[in-house]
C-alpha positions in Angstrom: -72.5 -102.5 63.3 -72.9 -103.7 59.7 -70.0 -105.3 57.9 -68.2 -102.9 55.5 -69.2 -103.3 51.9 -65.6 -104.2 50.9 -65.6 -107.2 53.2 -68.7 -108.6 51.6 -67.2 -108.0 48.1 -63.9 -109.8 49.0 -65.8 -112.7 50.6 -67.8 -113.1 47.4 -64.7 -112.9 45.2 -63.0 -115.6 47.3 -66.0 -117.9 46.9 -66.3 -117.2 43.1 -62.9 -116.5 41.8 -62.6 -114.4 38.6 -60.0 -113.5 36.0 -58.7 -109.9 36.0 -56.5 -107.9 33.7 -54.4 -105.2 35.4 -52.7 -102.7 33.0 -49.7 -101.0 34.5 -49.3 -104.1 36.7 -45.6 -103.4 37.3 -46.1 -99.9 38.5 -47.0 -98.3 41.8 -50.8 -98.8 41.9 -51.0 -101.7 39.6 -48.6 -103.9 41.7 -50.8 -103.3 44.8 -53.9 -104.3 42.8 -52.3 -107.5 41.5 -51.0 -108.4 45.0 -54.3 -108.0 46.6 -56.1 -109.9 43.9 -53.7 -112.8 44.4 -54.5 -112.9 48.1 -58.2 -113.2 47.2 -57.4 -116.4 45.1 -58.1 -114.6 41.7 -56.5 -115.3 38.4 -54.6 -112.2 37.1 -53.1 -111.1 33.8 -50.7 -108.2 34.4 -49.9 -106.1 31.3 -47.0 -103.6 31.4 -44.4 -102.2 28.9 -41.9 -101.9 31.7 -41.0 -98.3 30.8 -41.7 -97.0 34.3 -42.9 -100.2 35.9 -40.3 -102.7 37.1 -39.7 -106.4 37.3 -38.6 -105.8 40.9 -42.2 -104.7 41.7 -43.6 -107.9 40.2 -41.2 -110.0 42.3 -42.1 -107.9 45.4 -45.8 -108.2 44.9 -45.6 -112.0 44.6 -43.5 -112.3 47.7 -45.9 -110.0 49.6 -48.9 -111.9 48.4 -47.4 -115.2 49.6 -46.5 -113.6 52.9 -50.1 -112.6 53.2 -51.3 -116.2 52.7 -51.7 -116.5 48.9 -51.2 -120.0 47.6 -49.9 -120.7 44.0 -49.4 -117.0 43.4 -46.9 -117.6 40.6 -49.3 -120.0 38.9 -52.2 -117.5 39.1 -50.3 -114.6 37.6 -49.4 -114.2 34.0 -47.3 -111.2 33.1 -47.5 -109.9 29.6 -45.0 -107.4 28.3 -47.0 -105.2 26.0 -48.0 -101.6 25.4 -51.6 -100.3 25.6 -51.0 -98.4 22.4 -50.9 -101.9 20.7 -54.5 -102.7 20.2 -54.1 -106.3 19.1 -52.0 -107.0 22.2 -54.6 -105.5 24.5 -57.4 -107.4 22.8 -55.4 -110.6 23.2 -54.8 -109.9 26.9 -58.6 -109.3 27.3 -59.5 -112.8 26.2 -61.4 -114.6 28.9 -61.2 -111.7 31.3 -64.0 -110.7 33.7 -62.7 -107.4 34.9 -60.1 -104.9 33.7 -58.4 -102.4 36.1 -56.7 -99.9 33.7 -53.7 -98.2 35.3 -51.2 -98.0 32.5 -50.5 -94.3 32.0 -48.0 -91.5 31.8 -49.1 -90.3 35.2 -47.1 -87.1 35.4 -48.2 -83.5 34.8 -44.7 -82.3 33.9 -44.0 -85.2 31.6 -47.2 -84.7 29.6 -46.1 -81.1 29.1 -42.6 -82.1 28.1 -43.7 -85.1 25.9 -47.2 -84.1 24.6 -47.5 -86.7 21.9 -46.2 -89.6 24.0 -48.6 -88.5 26.8 -51.6 -88.3 24.5 -51.1 -91.6 22.8 -50.6 -93.5 26.0 -53.3 -91.8 28.1 -56.0 -91.3 25.5 -55.3 -93.7 22.7 -54.3 -96.4 25.2 -57.4 -95.9 27.2 -59.6 -96.1 24.1 -57.9 -99.4 23.2 -58.6 -100.8 26.6 -62.2 -99.9 26.4 -62.8 -101.2 22.9 -60.8 -104.4 23.5 -62.8 -105.0 26.7 -66.1 -104.5 24.7 -65.0 -106.8 21.9 -63.8 -109.5 24.4 -67.0 -109.5 26.4 -65.4 -108.2 29.6 -67.9 -107.4 32.4 -66.4 -104.2 33.8 -63.5 -101.7 33.3 -62.3 -99.5 36.1 -59.9 -96.9 34.9 -57.6 -94.5 36.8 -58.6 -90.9 36.5 -57.2 -88.0 38.6 -58.1 -85.0 40.7 -56.1 -83.1 38.1 -59.4 -83.1 36.1 -60.7 -80.4 38.5 -58.3 -77.9 37.1 -59.1 -74.4 38.3 -62.4 -75.4 40.0 -62.4 -73.8 43.5 -64.6 -76.4 45.1 -67.6 -76.0 47.3 -67.9 -72.7 49.2 -66.6 -72.9 52.7 -64.9 -76.3 52.5 -63.2 -76.2 49.1 -64.3 -79.8 48.6 -64.5 -80.9 45.0 -67.6 -82.8 43.8 -67.7 -85.0 40.8 -70.4 -82.9 39.0 -68.3 -79.7 38.7 -64.9 -79.4 37.1 -62.9 -76.4 36.0 -60.6 -75.7 33.0 -57.8 -78.2 32.7 -54.4 -76.8 33.7 -52.3 -79.4 32.0 -52.3 -82.0 29.1 -52.5 -84.7 31.8 -55.7 -83.2 33.1 -57.2 -83.1 29.6 -56.2 -86.7 28.9 -57.9 -88.0 32.0 -61.1 -86.0 31.3 -61.1 -87.3 27.7 -60.8 -90.9 29.1 -63.7 -90.3 31.5 -65.8 -89.1 28.6 -64.8 -92.2 26.5 -65.9 -94.4 29.3 -69.2 -92.6 29.8 -69.9 -92.8 26.1 -69.1 -96.6 26.1 -71.7 -97.0 28.9 -74.4 -95.1 27.1 -73.7 -96.6 23.7 -72.8 -100.2 24.4 -73.5 -100.8 28.1 -76.9 -102.4 27.5 -76.0 -104.5 24.6 -72.6 -105.8 25.7 -73.1 -105.6 29.5 -69.8 -103.7 29.9 -69.8 -101.4 32.9 -67.1 -98.6 32.9 -66.2 -96.7 36.0 -63.6 -93.9 36.4 -62.0 -93.3 39.8 -60.6 -89.8 40.3 -57.6 -90.4 42.6 -56.3 -87.7 44.8 -52.6 -87.9 45.7 -51.8 -91.5 46.5 -49.4 -92.6 49.2 -47.8 -96.0 49.6 -44.9 -98.4 49.1 -43.4 -99.0 45.7 -43.8 -95.4 44.6 -40.6 -94.5 42.6 -38.6 -91.8 44.3 -36.2 -91.4 41.3 -36.2 -89.3 38.2 -37.4 -85.9 37.2 -41.1 -86.8 37.5 -41.1 -88.5 40.9 -44.1 -87.8 43.2 -43.5 -85.4 46.1 -43.6 -87.7 49.1 -41.1 -90.4 47.8 -38.9 -87.7 46.5 -38.8 -85.9 49.8 -38.2 -89.1 51.7 -35.3 -90.1 49.4 -33.6 -86.8 49.8 -34.1 -86.5 53.6 -32.9 -90.1 53.9 -29.6 -88.9 52.5 -29.6 -85.7 54.5 -30.3 -83.5 51.4 -32.7 -80.6 51.1 -36.1 -81.2 49.4 -37.8 -78.7 47.1 -41.3 -77.2 47.5 -42.6 -75.6 44.4 -44.4 -72.4 45.3 -44.9 -70.9 48.8 -46.0 -74.2 50.4 -49.6 -73.1 50.8 -50.9 -75.3 48.0 -53.1 -77.9 49.5 -53.6 -81.6 48.7 -55.9 -84.4 49.7 -54.3 -87.8 49.9 -55.3 -91.4 49.5 -53.5 -94.5 50.9 -52.9 -97.0 48.2 -54.7 -99.7 50.3 -57.9 -97.6 49.9 -57.3 -97.3 46.1 -57.3 -101.1 46.0 -60.6 -101.2 48.0 -62.1 -98.6 45.6 -61.2 -100.7 42.5 -62.8 -103.8 43.8 -66.0 -101.9 44.7 -66.1 -100.2 41.3 -65.4 -103.4 39.4 -68.4 -105.1 41.0 -70.6 -102.0 41.1 -72.9 -103.1 38.3 -73.6 -106.4 40.1 -74.4 -104.8 43.4 -76.3 -101.6 42.6 -79.6 -101.3 40.8 -79.5 -99.6 37.4 -81.7 -96.7 38.5 -79.0 -95.7 41.0 -76.2 -96.2 38.5 -77.7 -94.4 35.5 -78.2 -90.7 36.0 -79.4 -89.0 32.8 -78.1 -85.4 32.6 -75.4 -86.0 35.2 -72.0 -85.1 33.6 -70.2 -87.2 36.1 -72.2 -90.4 35.8 -69.9 -93.4 36.6 -67.2 -91.1 38.1 -66.1 -91.2 41.7 -63.6 -89.2 43.9 -61.2 -91.4 45.8 -59.4 -89.7 48.7 -59.5 -89.1 52.4 -61.6 -86.0 52.2 -59.1 -83.8 54.0 -56.7 -81.0 53.1 -53.0 -80.6 53.9 -50.7 -77.7 52.9 -47.4 -78.7 51.4 -45.6 -77.1 54.3 -47.7 -79.2 56.8 -47.0 -82.3 54.7 -43.3 -81.5 54.8 -43.4 -81.2 58.6 -45.1 -84.6 58.8 -42.6 -86.3 56.5 -39.6 -84.6 58.2 -40.7 -85.6 61.7 -41.4 -89.1 60.6 -38.0 -89.4 59.0 -36.3 -88.2 62.2 -38.2 -90.9 64.1 -36.8 -93.4 61.7 -33.3 -92.2 62.2 -32.7 -90.3 59.0 -29.9 -87.7 59.1 -32.2 -84.7 58.5 -32.2 -82.8 61.7 -32.7 -79.1 61.0 -33.1 -79.5 57.2 -35.7 -77.0 55.9 -37.2 -77.2 52.4 -35.9 -75.0 49.6 -38.6 -73.1 47.7 -38.7 -72.8 43.9 -41.3 -71.2 41.5 -44.6 -73.0 41.3 -44.8 -75.4 38.4 -46.9 -74.9 35.3 -50.0 -77.2 35.4 -50.1 -77.8 39.2 -53.5 -77.4 40.9 -53.5 -74.9 43.7 -56.0 -76.5 46.1 -57.3 -80.0 46.1 -59.8 -81.8 48.4 -62.1 -84.7 47.7 -65.8 -84.8 48.5 -66.2 -88.6 48.9 -69.9 -88.6 49.6 -70.8 -90.1 46.3 -68.3 -92.9 46.6 -69.5 -93.7 50.1 -73.2 -93.8 49.1 -73.0 -95.5 45.8 -69.8 -97.7 45.9 -69.8 -98.4 49.6 -66.3 -96.9 49.8 -65.0 -96.0 53.3 -61.3 -95.0 53.9 -59.7 -97.6 56.2 -56.1 -96.5 56.4 -55.0 -93.4 58.3 -52.7 -90.9 56.6 -50.1 -91.2 59.3 -50.0 -95.0 58.8 -49.7 -94.6 55.1 -46.8 -92.2 55.4 -45.1 -94.4 57.9 -45.3 -97.5 55.7 -44.1 -95.4 52.7 -41.1 -94.0 54.6 -40.2 -97.4 56.0 -40.3 -99.0 52.6 -38.2 -96.3 50.9 -35.6 -96.4 53.7 -35.5 -100.2 53.5 -34.7 -100.2 49.8 -31.9 -97.6 50.1 
């Protein structure tokens, strides 16, 4: 059996270390990216405004990287407190950088509805600043976080409901629109400047991500950490709608894998395979498991897992409230394109991702 593509990429990075900028470094996804890069002996600049990201995440990622064998982790990580809306700060952070992993965002459908100006300036203006700063600084590649929210009311493929990159629907929220605009900005950068500057831009459409360091607090917390936190206290979680909405999921470890594959894509894949004239989804990839789980099924999995871990939640059923504005009804990733062009292959089972998430959340309580 041939070696997975990610193993070859990681071996190459260890042999030829590079310098990376991770925006949103103190957040959920960003902290995992920084941690893994440190274990690969890379130099990392982590940029965050610490509005939702935390210093505790920075401390935790360094401890975890050291526990995984990273040496001189503190010396190889520079944390910059800045906002992606500040172009000069982003440009300065990009100096000497080889690859940018852009994950600074207001990553909440409800919050972008409640705070539309804030959402737009962070998600759209901030993304443009990252792309333009990277171009001016001579960065080799930018990978930016998009979202399955981009699919909007697209029903997916007949029979399977799987959503393919080439076909999207109407956006159902400002967040979905922001992410699509950022994708188009990246594609435009590739077509306008890619040849001259050498900058490669890739967008990863994440489906619902699962893992440790996902904040369970606040009005805009994601569903899994929110449920775990409530069940851990013996309280009743809420399901918005009838529970038949479906979601595809992605362990954060596979998100990390996808970022490394995307960042090095232009080095590994011939231009004729990367450039697809007339393809509206050029440079865009779905990142998920390729499955579908109803919210009721998900609740049963989380509830059973919490019982196994000793949570006081025996007999607690979810409370149903009205479906929220902006929420997609059904979501399932077709990951064929990511497999074939990036070399992406999910390596973490959903059950393992849920277990590690629950254990982490209970451990911090």
